[in-house]
N, C-alpha and C positions, 0 to 999 in steps of 0.2 A: 511602755512599748516593749516589743520583743527584742532580745539581744541581737546585735549586728554580727555579721560574719567576720571572723578574725583569721588572718593568715600571716605566715611568716615568710618573708623573702630576704635572702642573704643575711639571715640572722636578725632582722628587724621585724617587729610586729606591726601589722597594718589592719585597720578596720575598713571594710569595704562598704561603699555607699553606691546607690544607683545614680546614674547621671541625670542631669536636668534636661528635659526635652521640651522646648517651647512649641506651641502650635504654629506660630508665625515667626519668621526672622526677617526683619526689615533692614536692608543694608544699602549703603550709598557707595557707588563706584564712579570713577572718572569716565571710563569708556567701556562699551560692551559691543559685541556683535549680535546679529539676529539670532544666534543659537544660544545666547546666554553666557558666553565666556566673558569674564570680567577682569578689568585692570583697575586696581585701586591706586590712589595717589596720597602721598604723605602719610599722616597718622591713620587714615582709613584702613591702611594695610594691617594695623595692629590686631584688631579683633573681628573685623567684618567677615573674613573667610571662615573663622571658627564658628561664628554665629550662624552663618549661612548653612554650614554643615550640620549644626545642632538642631535647627528647626525642622518641623515637618513640612512646612511650605515656606519657600524663600521668595521674597519680593525684593527686587533690586531697583533702586532709583539711580539712573545714570545721567551724566551730563551730555554724552554723545553716543549715539547708536550708529554703528557702521555695518556694512554687509559682511556676511560670513566669509572668512578667508582673508580679510583685510588686516587683522591683528597678527602681529608676530607671535608665533606659538611660544617663544621663549619669554615673552613679557606677560603672558596670561597668569594671573594670580589665582583665579578660581574657575574651575571648569564649569561648563554649562549644565552638566548633569545635576548640579546642586541647585540651580536656579529654576524656579517655576514660572515666574512672571517678571517682565521688564516694565 
C-alpha cells in the first residue's frame, strides 16, 4: 500500500487516516419529536449520537414520539438534522 500522510502537531508525529463512514446508522432513543430531535436514556447516550452523525442515513428507533415543540431544548441530545427516518 502507499505510505500514509504523516504530520507533526506540538512536537508529536501522527499518521493520518480517513474516517469510517457507514451507509446506515441505526440508533435507539428514548423519546423523539416529529422533527427527529432525540433524547437518549442511560447507556444509549454513550455512542448513539456519534454513530448517527457518522452514517450517511440515520434511522432512529424510539419508544415515544411527541409533537414538535414538546421536548425541552436543553434535554435534546441529538438534533433532528442528523436523523433521516423515525
